[in-house]
All heavy atoms as an XYZ file, in Angstrom:
1041
protein
N     130.322     69.382     69.330
C     130.732     68.098     68.840
C     131.413     68.267     67.484
O     130.931     68.993     66.641
C     129.521     67.170     68.675
C     129.934     65.846     68.088
S     128.756     64.921     67.061
C     128.370     65.991     65.744
N     132.527     67.610     67.289
C     133.209     67.546     66.002
C     133.563     66.087     65.752
O     134.086     65.411     66.627
C     134.506     68.386     65.978
C     134.217     69.862     66.245
C     135.224     68.209     64.639
C     135.457     70.728     66.334
N     133.240     65.612     64.551
C     133.561     64.225     64.206
C     133.977     64.192     62.744
O     133.355     64.823     61.900
C     132.344     63.330     64.438
C     132.552     61.911     64.036
C     132.593     60.997     65.208
C     132.716     59.586     64.653
N     133.123     58.604     65.472
N     135.013     63.433     62.460
C     135.521     63.294     61.092
C     135.334     61.854     60.629
O     135.587     60.915     61.377
C     137.002     63.670     61.070
C     137.619     63.647     59.689
C     139.085     64.048     59.822
N     139.801     63.926     58.581
C     140.274     64.951     57.881
N     140.139     66.176     58.342
N     140.930     64.750     56.769
N     134.882     61.703     59.385
C     134.698     60.394     58.759
C     135.602     60.319     57.532
O     135.590     61.229     56.704
C     133.245     60.201     58.325
C     132.279     60.152     59.465
C     131.761     61.316     60.002
C     131.897     58.936     60.002
C     130.873     61.270     61.064
C     131.001     58.884     61.057
C     130.489     60.060     61.591
N     136.358     59.229     57.447
C     137.253     59.044     56.307
C     137.607     57.574     56.185
O     138.062     56.994     57.184
C     138.518     59.875     56.515
C     139.458     59.883     55.363
C     140.632     60.853     55.573
O     140.787     61.437     56.658
O     141.396     60.993     54.625
N     137.408     56.953     55.043
C     136.718     57.428     53.848
C     135.212     57.495     54.104
O     134.727     56.981     55.103
C     137.055     56.366     52.810
C     137.239     55.107     53.601
C     137.813     55.549     54.925
N     134.497     58.106     53.179
C     133.061     58.328     53.389
C     132.175     57.427     52.537
O     130.968     57.409     52.732
C     132.685     59.801     53.158
C     133.074     60.252     51.743
C     133.320     60.670     54.224
C     132.619     61.653     51.394
N     132.762     56.686     51.630
C     131.967     55.845     50.746
C     131.103     54.890     51.579
O     131.581     54.244     52.511
C     132.862     55.082     49.736
C     133.774     54.096     50.422
C     132.021     54.389     48.688
N     129.805     54.897     51.307
C     128.869     54.016     51.999
C     128.548     54.408     53.429
O     127.918     53.642     54.146
N     128.949     55.605     53.856
C     128.762     55.990     55.257
C     127.736     57.094     55.481
O     127.669     57.655     56.565
C     130.095     56.426     55.858
C     131.076     55.294     56.022
C     132.281     55.736     56.804
C     133.243     54.585     56.992
N     134.478     55.029     57.645
N     126.922     57.381     54.502
C     125.956     58.470     54.648
C     125.068     58.268     55.868
O     124.912     59.167     56.691
C     125.119     58.612     53.382
S     124.033     60.054     53.424
N     124.482     57.104     56.003
C     123.601     56.828     57.141
C     124.316     56.950     58.471
O     123.783     57.522     59.425
N     125.523     56.430     58.547
C     126.314     56.507     59.780
C     126.640     57.953     60.149
O     126.575     58.343     61.317
C     127.611     55.715     59.589
C     128.521     55.702     60.787
C     129.827     54.965     60.530
O     129.909     54.137     59.605
O     130.775     55.233     61.282
N     126.967     58.757     59.148
C     127.295     60.168     59.386
C     126.078     60.908     59.922
O     126.153     61.641     60.906
C     127.825     60.822     58.092
C     129.160     60.177     57.701
C     127.962     62.326     58.261
C     129.625     60.495     56.285
N     124.933     60.696     59.276
C     123.703     61.370     59.701
C     123.321     60.939     61.117
O     122.987     61.773     61.961
C     122.557     61.107     58.698
C     121.226     61.621     59.235
C     122.871     61.729     57.350
N     123.372     59.641     61.392
C     123.014     59.148     62.731
C     123.938     59.703     63.800
O     123.489     60.052     64.899
C     123.006     57.620     62.762
C     121.799     57.008     62.100
C     120.478     57.607     62.569
O     120.254     57.739     63.791
O     119.663     57.959     61.698
N     125.221     59.790     63.510
C     126.177     60.351     64.469
C     125.785     61.786     64.807
O     125.758     62.178     65.975
C     127.584     60.297     63.888
S     128.822     61.053     64.959
N     125.472     62.561     63.790
C     125.088     63.948     64.014
C     123.800     64.043     64.823
O     123.702     64.839     65.761
C     124.926     64.671     62.684
C     124.570     66.143     62.807
C     125.771     66.931     63.304
C     124.091     66.687     61.496
N     122.820     63.206     64.487
C     121.532     63.270     65.165
C     121.636     62.834     66.628
O     120.770     63.171     67.431
C     120.489     62.432     64.420
C     120.156     62.944     63.027
S     119.698     64.697     62.926
C     118.162     64.719     63.844
N     122.693     62.107     66.982
C     122.893     61.683     68.371
C     123.617     62.737     69.216
O     123.753     62.562     70.424
C     123.695     60.371     68.404
C     122.997     59.199     67.746
C     121.642     58.900     68.360
O     121.480     58.907     69.564
N     120.651     58.649     67.520
N     124.035     63.818     68.584
C     124.742     64.874     69.306
C     123.853     65.440     70.413
O     122.638     65.586     70.242
C     125.121     66.008     68.341
O     125.512     67.158     69.052
N     124.454     65.765     71.535
C     123.692     66.353     72.642
C     123.149     67.735     72.285
O     122.273     68.255     72.979
C     124.551     66.424     73.904
C     125.764     67.319     73.780
C     126.668     67.256     75.001
O     126.816     66.185     75.595
O     127.228     68.310     75.337
N     123.630     68.323     71.206
C     123.142     69.635     70.767
C     121.798     69.556     70.039
O     121.133     70.568     69.855
C     124.154     70.298     69.826
C     125.430     70.696     70.541
O     125.378     70.967     71.757
O     126.490     70.734     69.882
N     121.406     68.351     69.622
C     120.163     68.205     68.862
C     118.947     68.494     69.735
O     118.921     68.132     70.911
C     120.043     66.795     68.292
C     120.962     66.512     67.136
S     120.684     67.581     65.721
C     122.326     68.259     65.550
N     117.943     69.154     69.140
C     116.724     69.455     69.897
C     115.914     68.191     70.154
O     116.127     67.164     69.512
C     115.970     70.409     68.971
C     116.441     70.048     67.599
C     117.870     69.610     67.755
N     114.990     68.291     71.063
C     114.094     67.170     71.379
C     112.825     67.206     70.528
O     112.175     66.190     70.342
C     113.707     67.191     72.866
C     114.902     67.147     73.803
C     115.692     65.869     73.649
C     116.852     65.841     74.613
N     118.109     65.498     74.014
N     112.472     68.377     70.025
C     111.231     68.544     69.268
C     111.291     67.790     67.935
O     112.241     67.946     67.165
C     110.959     70.025     69.017
N     110.278     66.959     67.675
C     110.245     66.137     66.468
C     110.287     66.960     65.188
O     110.951     66.573     64.226
C     108.993     65.249     66.457
C     109.071     64.125     67.467
O     110.188     63.814     67.945
O     108.008     63.554     67.789
N     109.566     68.097     65.152
C     109.533     68.894     63.929
C     110.906     69.466     63.597
O     111.321     69.470     62.436
C     108.477     70.004     64.006
C     108.725     70.999     65.126
O     109.296     70.621     66.179
O     108.343     72.179     64.958
N     111.649     69.909     64.599
C     112.993     70.428     64.362
C     113.950     69.310     63.955
O     114.765     69.485     63.048
C     113.526     71.149     65.607
C     112.837     72.465     65.964
C     113.355     72.988     67.294
C     113.020     73.495     64.864
N     113.831     68.166     64.607
C     114.683     67.015     64.258
C     114.435     66.577     62.818
O     115.373     66.237     62.096
C     114.456     65.858     65.216
S     115.254     66.096     66.804
N     113.180     66.606     62.384
C     112.849     66.248     61.007
C     113.541     67.194     60.028
O     114.162     66.756     59.053
C     111.329     66.279     60.784
C     110.946     66.087     59.344
C     110.924     64.813     58.789
C     110.625     67.169     58.552
C     110.578     64.636     57.455
C     110.284     66.999     57.218
C     110.259     65.729     56.671
N     113.444     68.488     60.280
C     114.072     69.489     59.403
C     115.589     69.308     59.357
O     116.199     69.364     58.283
C     113.738     70.904     59.881
C     112.303     71.283     59.675
C     112.045     72.679     60.230
C     110.609     73.091     60.027
N     110.356     74.468     60.514
N     116.182     69.097     60.513
C     117.635     68.931     60.580
C     118.054     67.653     59.862
O     118.965     67.658     59.037
C     118.113     68.926     62.047
C     117.902     70.317     62.660
C     119.576     68.489     62.147
C     118.058     70.365     64.174
N     117.377     66.543     60.163
C     117.724     65.257     59.540
C     117.633     65.343     58.020
O     118.545     64.922     57.312
C     116.835     64.133     60.055
C     117.151     62.784     59.390
C     116.263     61.663     59.895
N     116.566     61.309     61.253
C     117.554     60.477     61.613
N     118.332     59.942     60.694
N     117.753     60.188     62.872
N     116.543     65.876     57.504
C     116.359     65.959     56.056
C     117.446     66.829     55.426
O     118.053     66.450     54.420
C     114.969     66.503     55.720
C     114.640     66.597     54.231
C     114.719     65.225     53.572
C     113.267     67.203     54.032
N     117.725     67.960     56.026
C     118.751     68.871     55.499
C     120.126     68.217     55.513
O     120.883     68.306     54.537
C     118.779     70.170     56.306
O     117.550     70.839     56.200
N     120.449     67.571     56.609
C     121.758     66.926     56.732
C     121.858     65.734     55.783
O     122.886     65.544     55.119
C     122.025     66.513     58.197
C     123.249     65.626     58.301
C     122.189     67.750     59.067
N     120.813     64.927     55.679
C     120.834     63.782     54.756
C     121.104     64.251     53.330
O     121.926     63.664     52.619
C     119.508     63.022     54.800
C     119.367     62.121     55.985
C     118.002     61.447     56.071
O     117.064     61.838     55.336
O     117.870     60.519     56.885
N     120.415     65.293     52.907
C     120.571     65.789     51.537
C     121.978     66.306     51.284
O     122.576     66.009     50.251
C     119.535     66.884     51.236
C     118.112     66.383     51.178
C     117.855     65.412     50.040
O     118.577     65.438     49.022
O     116.919     64.605     50.157
N     122.513     67.078     52.212
C     123.835     67.666     51.990
C     124.944     66.625     52.119
O     125.889     66.635     51.324
C     124.075     68.857     52.935
O     123.829     68.468     54.288
C     123.158     70.022     52.596
N     124.837     65.732     53.084
C     125.854     64.681     53.236
C     125.825     63.750     52.026
O     126.878     63.358     51.506
C     125.659     63.897     54.559
C     126.493     62.624     54.571
C     126.008     64.778     55.747
N     124.656     63.402     51.571
C     124.527     62.539     50.387
C     125.229     63.173     49.182
O     125.918     62.476     48.418
C     123.042     62.300     50.076
C     122.791     61.228     49.055
C     122.996     59.819     49.580
O     122.712     59.542     50.746
O     123.473     58.990     48.782
N     125.090     64.486     49.017
C     125.766     65.169     47.915
C     127.280     65.071     48.049
O     127.980     64.831     47.068
C     125.346     66.645     47.840
C     123.985     66.815     47.221
O     123.475     65.934     46.537
N     123.375     67.956     47.470
N     127.793     65.257     49.253
C     129.245     65.150     49.467
C     129.714     63.729     49.182
O     130.694     63.514     48.461
C     129.641     65.582     50.901
C     131.118     65.292     51.163
C     129.345     67.056     51.134
N     129.012     62.744     49.731
C     129.403     61.343     49.549
C     129.400     60.966     48.067
O     130.310     60.280     47.580
C     128.476     60.409     50.362
C     128.674     58.951     49.967
C     128.724     60.589     51.858
N     128.399     61.445     47.326
C     128.256     61.033     45.929
C     129.039     61.865     44.920
O     129.364     61.366     43.843
C     126.777     61.030     45.523
C     126.022     59.906     46.176
O     126.548     58.816     46.356
N     124.794     60.170     46.560
N     129.331     63.140     45.239
C     129.888     64.017     44.210
C     131.200     64.712     44.554
O     131.910     65.154     43.658
C     128.865     65.095     43.828
C     127.554     64.526     43.366
C     126.397     64.716     44.101
C     127.468     63.772     42.198
C     125.181     64.179     43.694
C     126.267     63.237     41.780
C     125.130     63.446     42.528
O     123.936     62.915     42.122
N     131.555     64.828     45.805
C     132.730     65.631     46.168
C     134.046     64.940     45.823
O     135.027     65.598     45.500
C     132.707     65.983     47.653
N     134.058     63.627     45.905
C     135.296     62.875     45.721
C     135.122     61.773     44.687
O     134.051     61.184     44.590
C     135.716     62.196     47.037
C     135.974     63.130     48.173
C     135.029     63.290     49.183
C     137.177     63.816     48.271
C     135.275     64.125     50.262
C     137.426     64.658     49.345
C     136.472     64.806     50.337
O     136.714     65.632     51.395
N     136.201     61.479     44.011
C     136.194     60.344     43.107
C     136.119     59.070     43.956
O     136.910     58.877     44.870
C     137.462     60.339     42.266
C     137.445     59.320     41.166
C     138.665     59.471     40.286
C     138.563     58.466     39.158
N     139.523     58.723     38.118
N     135.118     58.252     43.703
C     134.911     56.969     44.382
C     134.711     57.099     45.894
O     134.950     56.159     46.642
C     136.073     56.012     44.080
C     136.216     55.720     42.598
C     137.429     54.885     42.271
O     138.047     54.310     43.183
O     137.756     54.805     41.077
N     134.286     58.265     46.381
C     133.997     58.439     47.799
C     135.210     58.373     48.699
O     135.084     58.187     49.904
N     136.396     58.503     48.112
C     137.625     58.398     48.895
C     138.051     59.784     49.372
O     138.884     60.449     48.755
C     138.731     57.735     48.068
C     138.392     56.331     47.590
C     139.478     55.804     46.667
C     138.188     55.394     48.770
N     137.473     60.218     50.445
C     137.780     61.512     51.011
C     137.234     61.576     52.416
O     136.917     60.552     53.012
N     137.101     62.771     52.923
C     136.613     62.921     54.291
C     135.462     63.920     54.345
O     135.271     64.727     53.443
C     137.740     63.397     55.228
C     138.065     64.865     55.082
C     137.406     65.816     55.866
C     139.001     65.307     54.165
C     137.684     67.173     55.720
C     139.285     66.644     54.023
C     138.625     67.578     54.799
O     138.890     68.910     54.650
N     134.716     63.827     55.407
C     133.737     64.846     55.765
C     133.849     65.028     57.269
O     134.016     64.067     58.015
C     132.293     64.493     55.336
C     131.354     65.672     55.576
C     131.798     63.258     56.053
C     129.992     65.516     54.920
N     133.822     66.267     57.667
C     133.865     66.588     59.086
C     132.545     67.262     59.434
O     132.094     68.135     58.708
C     135.039     67.539     59.347
C     135.287     67.841     60.794
C     136.528     68.699     60.969
O     137.647     68.161     60.849
O     136.363     69.907     61.207
N     131.922     66.812     60.509
C     130.669     67.412     60.945
C     130.888     68.054     62.309
O     131.641     67.546     63.137
C     129.513     66.387     60.996
C     129.849     65.211     61.918
C     129.165     65.901     59.601
C     128.704     64.244     62.133
N     130.252     69.176     62.497
C     130.386     69.901     63.759
C     129.054     70.541     64.109
O     128.330     70.999     63.222
C     131.465     70.983     63.604
C     131.693     71.818     64.833
C     132.812     72.849     64.651
O     133.423     72.921     63.578
O     133.041     73.591     65.623
N     128.742     70.549     65.379
C     127.564     71.280     65.853
C     128.017     72.311     66.865
O     128.960     72.084     67.625
C     126.529     70.338     66.510
O     127.132     69.644     67.592
C     125.954     69.358     65.508
N     127.352     73.454     66.834
C     127.621     74.528     67.786
C     126.280     75.133     68.188
O     125.437     75.414     67.331
C     128.456     75.646     67.153
C     129.864     75.303     66.846
C     130.572     76.523     66.277
C     131.990     76.213     65.880
N     132.648     77.363     65.255
N     126.104     75.319     69.457
C     124.895     75.944     69.967
C     125.255     77.319     70.516
O     126.228     77.469     71.249
C     124.310     75.093     71.083
C     122.877     74.728     70.885
C     122.462     73.707     71.897
C     121.040     73.977     72.313
N     120.571     73.014     73.294
N     124.483     78.310     70.111
C     124.672     79.673     70.602
C     123.288     80.191     70.986
O     122.529     80.633     70.119
C     125.328     80.543     69.532
C     125.634     81.946     70.029
O     125.637     82.164     71.256
O     125.878     82.836     69.190
N     122.957     80.078     72.262
C     121.615     80.442     72.708
C     120.596     79.520     72.078
O     120.689     78.295     72.205
N     119.638     80.102     71.357
C     118.594     79.320     70.697
C     118.964     78.909     69.272
O     118.152     78.301     68.574
C     117.286     80.119     70.658
C     116.673     80.292     72.036
O     116.963     79.450     72.914
O     115.934     81.270     72.242
N     120.165     79.260     68.829
C     120.569     78.962     67.454
C     121.529     77.773     67.432
O     122.511     77.736     68.174
C     121.255     80.178     66.828
C     121.469     80.067     65.340
S     119.957     79.977     64.362
C     119.275     81.613     64.545
N     121.207     76.785     66.590
C     122.067     75.625     66.400
C     122.705     75.739     65.020
O     122.009     75.927     64.023
C     121.265     74.324     66.478
C     122.029     73.047     66.135
C     123.130     72.774     67.162
C     121.082     71.859     66.047
N     124.033     75.629     64.979
C     124.770     75.615     63.716
C     125.273     74.206     63.465
O     125.790     73.548     64.376
C     125.970     76.561     63.769
O     125.559     77.892     63.918
N     125.114     73.765     62.231
C     125.627     72.476     61.787
C     126.589     72.785     60.649
O     126.202     73.379     59.646
C     124.492     71.557     61.308
C     123.503     71.330     62.446
C     125.044     70.245     60.771
C     122.155     70.857     62.009
N     127.845     72.402     60.830
C     128.879     72.720     59.863
C     129.384     71.425     59.234
O     129.785     70.499     59.942
C     130.043     73.483     60.528
C     129.508     74.773     61.162
C     131.149     73.798     59.527
C     129.889     74.962     62.559
N     129.327     71.376     57.911
C     129.852     70.244     57.154
C     131.057     70.735     56.370
O     130.970     71.720     55.635
C     128.801     69.701     56.185
C     127.480     69.255     56.794
C     126.509     68.842     55.706
C     127.681     68.129     57.770
N     132.164     70.046     56.531
C     133.414     70.455     55.898
C     133.979     69.265     55.132
O     134.020     68.156     55.662
C     134.378     70.890     56.991
C     135.666     71.481     56.542
C     136.432     71.886     57.807
C     137.638     72.694     57.513
N     138.356     73.081     58.728
N     134.385     69.508     53.878
C     135.011     68.451     53.095
C     136.101     69.050     52.216
O     136.101     70.242     51.952
C     133.971     67.692     52.256
C     133.416     68.510     51.111
O     134.113     68.641     50.078
O     132.286     69.033     51.237
N     137.016     68.200     51.786
C     138.123     68.630     50.937
C     137.928     68.240     49.485
O     138.892     68.154     48.737
N     136.687     68.024     49.098
C     136.381     67.625     47.721
C     136.437     68.800     46.762
O     136.884     69.900     47.101
N     135.950     68.555     45.547
C     135.915     69.593     44.524
C     135.176     70.811     45.052
O     134.127     70.664     45.692
C     135.174     69.100     43.283
C     135.789     67.916     42.598
C     134.985     67.545     41.363
C     133.779     66.713     41.767
N     133.109     66.065     40.663
N     135.688     72.019     44.790
C     134.952     73.213     45.204
C     133.569     73.220     44.544
O     133.449     73.029     43.335
C     135.800     74.379     44.683
C     137.164     73.808     44.510
C     136.962     72.358     44.153
N     132.537     73.393     45.365
C     131.175     73.438     44.837
C     130.292     74.208     45.799
O     130.143     73.833     46.959
C     130.603     72.020     44.650
C     129.169     72.025     44.191
C     128.837     72.474     42.926
C     128.152     71.617     45.040
C     127.508     72.508     42.511
C     126.824     71.636     44.630
C     126.503     72.083     43.363
N     129.735     75.305     45.309
C     128.817     76.111     46.104
C     127.390     75.734     45.706
O     126.896     76.180     44.672
C     129.058     77.597     45.872
C     128.157     78.468     46.719
O     127.220     77.988     47.358
N     128.429     79.749     46.732
N     126.711     74.938     46.513
C     125.357     74.516     46.153
C     124.356     75.665     46.159
O     123.295     75.558     45.541
C     125.013     73.480     47.230
C     125.861     73.848     48.391
C     127.127     74.411     47.811
N     124.699     76.772     46.812
C     123.780     77.902     46.887
C     123.734     78.699     45.586
O     122.821     79.490     45.374
C     124.157     78.815     48.060
C     124.210     78.125     49.420
C     124.638     79.110     50.496
C     122.886     77.478     49.758
N     124.716     78.479     44.700
C     124.716     79.166     43.403
C     123.776     78.498     42.410
O     123.421     79.092     41.402
C     126.132     79.204     42.828
C     127.044     80.156     43.566
C     128.449     80.184     42.999
O     128.826     79.276     42.222
O     129.181     81.122     43.365
N     123.390     77.274     42.700
C     122.476     76.548     41.816
C     121.081     77.156     41.962
O     120.612     77.393     43.069
C     122.468     75.068     42.200
C     121.741     74.187     41.244
C     122.021     72.732     41.593
C     121.183     71.774     40.815
N     121.439     71.674     39.421
N     120.442     77.448     40.838
C     119.114     78.051     40.913
C     118.109     77.047     41.470
O     118.250     75.834     41.299
C     118.666     78.562     39.540
O     118.654     77.514     38.621
N     117.109     77.577     42.157
C     116.065     76.735     42.734
C     115.258     76.068     41.625
O     115.011     76.668     40.577
C     115.129     77.563     43.621
C     115.786     78.029     44.900
O     116.825     77.451     45.289
O     115.260     78.980     45.517
N     114.833     74.835     41.851
C     114.024     74.145     40.840
C     112.644     74.794     40.727
O     112.147     75.396     41.688
C     113.921     72.723     41.376
C     114.117     72.846     42.846
C     115.027     74.021     43.053
N     112.063     74.673     39.565
C     110.703     75.176     39.348
C     109.739     74.109     39.850
O     109.448     73.138     39.159
C     110.486     75.454     37.864
C     109.116     76.051     37.578
O     108.267     76.114     38.504
O     108.890     76.467     36.425
N     109.266     74.313     41.075
C     108.401     73.297     41.689
C     106.961     73.364     41.171
O     106.132     72.561     41.569
C     108.445     73.367     43.225
C     108.038     74.749     43.719
C     109.826     72.990     43.734
C     107.880     74.851     45.211
N     106.685     74.313     40.255
C     105.356     74.358     39.645
C     105.255     73.363     38.486
O     104.156     73.042     38.054
C     105.019     75.778     39.134
O     105.941     76.140     38.099
C     105.075     76.789     40.267
N     106.413     72.877     38.005
C     106.402     71.892     36.923
C     106.010     70.517     37.466
O     106.242     70.219     38.637
C     107.792     71.789     36.288
C     108.335     73.022     35.576
C     109.764     72.788     35.115
C     107.447     73.395     34.396
N     105.468     69.704     36.597
C     105.154     68.333     37.001
C     106.453     67.559     37.186
O     107.507     67.974     36.699
C     104.286     67.648     35.944
O     105.053     67.384     34.787
N     106.386     66.435     37.858
C     107.562     65.602     38.085
C     108.189     65.192     36.748
O     109.417     65.159     36.618
C     107.191     64.360     38.924
C     108.345     63.393     39.006
C     106.726     64.773     40.304
N     107.366     64.924     35.757
C     107.874     64.506     34.452
C     108.614     65.641     33.746
O     109.558     65.391     32.997
C     106.723     64.023     33.548
C     106.042     62.767     34.031
C     105.014     63.015     35.138
O     104.551     64.163     35.322
O     104.695     62.050     35.852
N     108.185     66.884     33.957
C     108.792     68.034     33.282
C     110.042     68.562     33.999
O     110.866     69.215     33.373
C     107.786     69.189     33.195
C     106.560     68.892     32.371
C     105.542     70.004     32.475
O     105.139     70.361     33.602
O     105.155     70.529     31.411
N     110.159     68.262     35.264
C     111.239     68.806     36.079
C     112.536     68.047     35.846
O     112.556     66.825     35.862
C     110.850     68.707     37.558
C     111.552     69.689     38.430
C     111.072     69.641     39.867
N     109.628     69.726     39.986
C     108.925     69.100     40.915
N     109.524     68.357     41.811
N     107.634     69.220     40.961
N     113.661     68.774     35.664
C     114.945     68.070     35.529
C     115.314     67.369     36.837
O     114.936     67.807     37.921
C     115.951     69.172     35.205
C     115.242     70.463     35.303
C     113.790     70.206     35.535
N     116.083     66.298     36.729
C     116.503     65.547     37.905
C     117.531     66.363     38.678
O     118.398     66.998     38.107
C     117.097     64.184     37.486
C     116.012     63.326     36.858
C     117.742     63.478     38.667
C     116.507     62.043     36.242
N     117.426     66.307     40.000
C     118.407     66.965     40.866
C     117.972     68.354     41.290
O     117.037     68.940     40.745
N     118.655     68.865     42.305
C     118.420     70.232     42.765
C     117.416     70.378     43.886
O     117.324     71.437     44.494
N     116.636     69.339     44.171
C     115.628     69.459     45.221
C     116.248     69.435     46.622
O     115.729     70.061     47.535
C     114.587     68.346     45.111
C     113.453     68.591     44.133
C     112.528     67.394     44.079
C     112.684     69.840     44.467
N     117.346     68.722     46.795
C     117.955     68.579     48.116
C     118.370     69.896     48.730
O     117.979     70.218     49.853
N     119.144     70.680     48.002
C     119.599     71.962     48.554
C     118.424     72.940     48.669
O     118.363     73.747     49.582
C     120.788     72.555     47.761
C     121.478     73.650     48.569
C     120.362     73.064     46.409
C     122.138     73.206     49.839
N     117.461     72.819     47.754
C     116.251     73.646     47.841
C     115.519     73.362     49.148
O     115.140     74.279     49.877
C     115.342     73.369     46.641
C     114.006     74.047     46.721
C     113.900     75.402     46.501
C     112.870     73.318     47.023
C     112.659     76.042     46.581
C     111.636     73.938     47.108
C     111.532     75.308     46.888
N     115.336     72.084     49.467
C     114.672     71.706     50.728
C     115.473     72.196     51.932
O     114.907     72.698     52.902
C     114.486     70.193     50.802
C     113.445     69.603     49.871
C     113.515     68.089     49.900
C     112.058     70.088     50.242
N     116.772     72.054     51.849
C     117.645     72.514     52.928
C     117.450     74.015     53.164
O     117.298     74.467     54.306
C     119.092     72.206     52.563
S     120.290     72.705     53.790
N     117.423     74.798     52.101
C     117.241     76.258     52.232
C     115.863     76.588     52.793
O     115.707     77.582     53.497
C     117.453     76.952     50.887
C     118.902     76.897     50.429
C     119.190     77.753     49.225
C     118.417     77.416     47.996
N     118.867     78.124     46.782
N     114.871     75.750     52.493
C     113.518     75.977     53.001
C     113.392     75.606     54.475
O     112.677     76.255     55.227
C     112.500     75.166     52.191
C     112.428     75.532     50.730
C     111.997     76.962     50.513
O     110.985     77.402     51.032
N     112.781     77.706     49.762
N     114.071     74.563     54.896
C     113.923     74.036     56.253
C     114.793     74.746     57.286
O     114.414     74.834     58.450
C     114.256     72.549     56.268
C     113.432     71.741     55.319
S     112.413     70.643     56.238
C     111.435     69.913     54.970
N     115.950     75.196     56.870
C     116.874     75.839     57.798
C     116.642     77.350     57.775
O     116.151     77.903     56.793
C     118.319     75.508     57.420
C     118.612     74.007     57.388
S     118.241     73.128     58.911
C     119.733     73.398     59.811
N     117.016     78.025     58.860
C     116.842     79.476     58.918
C     117.918     80.215     58.135
O     117.695     81.325     57.657
C     116.847     79.945     60.382
C     115.610     79.465     61.116
O     114.497     79.703     60.616
O     115.745     78.828     62.167
N     119.077     79.594     58.010
C     120.181     80.225     57.298
C     121.099     79.138     56.763
O     121.363     78.149     57.449
C     120.952     81.118     58.276
C     121.986     82.009     57.669
C     122.644     82.888     58.736
O     122.000     83.259     59.730
O     123.840     83.176     58.543
N     121.569     79.314     55.531
C     122.526     78.388     54.936
C     123.617     79.231     54.282
O     123.317     80.144     53.512
C     121.873     77.462     53.884
C     122.891     76.484     53.314
C     120.687     76.708     54.472
N     124.875     78.931     54.629
C     126.013     79.681     54.095
C     127.032     78.708     53.534
O     127.196     77.597     54.054
C     126.701     80.498     55.193
C     125.822     81.489     55.880
C     126.503     82.081     57.122
O     127.387     81.481     57.711
N     126.065     83.267     57.510
N     127.733     79.151     52.492
C     128.811     78.358     51.906
C     130.074     79.188     51.866
O     130.039     80.394     51.607
C     128.459     77.915     50.484
C     129.634     77.289     49.769
C     129.957     75.948     49.950
C     130.450     78.048     48.934
C     131.052     75.378     49.323
C     131.547     77.477     48.297
C     131.839     76.156     48.501
O     132.928     75.590     47.874
N     131.198     78.519     52.113
C     132.498     79.167     51.998
C     133.484     78.122     51.503
O     133.357     76.942     51.831
C     132.939     79.710     53.362
C     134.140     80.635     53.274
O     134.430     81.163     52.176
O     134.804     80.843     54.306
N     134.433     78.547     50.699
C     135.550     77.684     50.315
C     136.799     78.326     50.896
O     137.169     79.438     50.514
C     135.663     77.541     48.793
C     136.706     76.544     48.389
C     136.440     75.185     48.441
C     137.963     76.959     47.982
C     137.402     74.255     48.085
C     138.929     76.032     47.618
C     138.654     74.681     47.666
N     137.387     77.642     51.863
C     138.521     78.218     52.594
C     139.562     77.144     52.868
O     139.216     76.035     53.284
C     138.008     78.834     53.897
C     139.003     79.611     54.683
C     138.380     80.362     55.875
N     137.657     79.499     56.780
C     136.354     79.585     57.036
N     135.615     80.488     56.442
N     135.783     78.764     57.884
N     140.811     77.474     52.631
C     141.929     76.561     52.889
C     141.734     75.199     52.223
O     142.004     74.156     52.811
C     142.144     76.376     54.404
C     142.455     77.684     55.117
O     143.127     78.546     54.514
O     142.029     77.833     56.278
N     141.222     75.214     50.992
C     141.025     73.980     50.241
C     139.823     73.156     50.669
O     139.722     71.990     50.295
N     138.930     73.755     51.461
C     137.770     73.016     51.979
C     136.450     73.697     51.640
O     136.330     74.918     51.735
C     137.859     72.897     53.498
S     139.254     71.944     54.068
N     135.458     72.869     51.278
C     134.073     73.332     51.195
C     133.536     73.370     52.620
O     133.689     72.396     53.360
C     133.222     72.336     50.396
C     133.626     72.260     48.952
O     133.462     73.207     48.204
N     134.185     71.120     48.550
N     132.902     74.468     52.981
C     132.317     74.588     54.321
C     130.867     75.037     54.155
O     130.603     76.151     53.692
C     133.095     75.584     55.195
C     134.571     75.175     55.277
C     132.460     75.680     56.581
C     135.478     76.242     55.844
N     129.950     74.163     54.509
C     128.526     74.478     54.448
C     128.019     74.594     55.878
O     128.158     73.654     56.671
C     127.753     73.390     53.704
C     126.283     73.709     53.451
C     126.150     74.819     52.406
C     125.528     72.474     53.000
N     127.487     75.752     56.203
C     126.964     76.005     57.547
C     125.458     76.188     57.453
O     124.979     77.034     56.697
C     127.613     77.260     58.171
O     129.035     77.090     58.175
C     127.110     77.497     59.580
N     124.734     75.379     58.206
C     123.273     75.469     58.270
C     122.901     75.866     59.689
O     123.431     75.301     60.644
C     122.651     74.123     57.919
C     123.004     73.644     56.535
S     122.347     71.997     56.175
C     123.504     70.971     57.067
N     122.000     76.832     59.800
C     121.576     77.294     61.122
C     120.063     77.172     61.248
O     119.330     77.448     60.305
C     121.987     78.748     61.351
C     123.500     78.939     61.343
C     123.865     80.382     61.623
C     125.383     80.540     61.654
N     125.776     81.904     61.990
N     119.648     76.777     62.465
C     118.228     76.667     62.727
C     117.954     77.175     64.144
O     118.709     76.912     65.071
C     117.718     75.207     62.559
C     116.194     75.153     62.613
C     118.375     74.272     63.542
C     115.603     73.859     62.095
N     116.882     77.949     64.235
C     116.453     78.470     65.533
C     115.704     77.366     66.275
O     114.777     76.772     65.730
C     115.569     79.694     65.348
C     115.302     80.419     66.641
O     115.092     79.808     67.690
N     115.325     81.730     66.574
N     116.114     77.097     67.483
C     115.521     76.006     68.252
C     114.254     76.408     69.002
O     113.647     75.566     69.677
C     116.567     75.436     69.230
C     117.843     74.899     68.573
C     118.850     74.463     69.620
C     117.514     73.770     67.615
N     113.849     77.641     68.901
C     112.619     78.096     69.563
C     111.443     78.114     68.623
O     111.456     78.342     67.516
C     112.810     79.495     70.147
C     113.711     79.486     71.331
C     113.168     78.666     72.488
O     112.012     78.778     72.856
N     113.988     77.814     73.052
């Protein structure tokens, strides 16, 4: 499945729901929870930070290869590799912890593999999860 949304302002929920309705999505609740949370966090970042005023696009794609599901998010916003951001110190209290950074941390924890590439003017975030 490949679907493009443009403009993306105010469409985070619609984008996530479209992806979750893909026939590639697993039936198991625990896997769906991990995928939904990871996708919500990453799409929210694109919607809020990649483009000025949310005026841009995001393309979502799913690919299944045996037991491995790949979810690819592509946007033409500012180049940004979320994997270069250091993980938050989760031993700190909520009051001591700086705001932000938990979304990509959760994504890296929930998915089996997360990769970033900037190619042809596009941010490409690929998340993979084993369906077994």
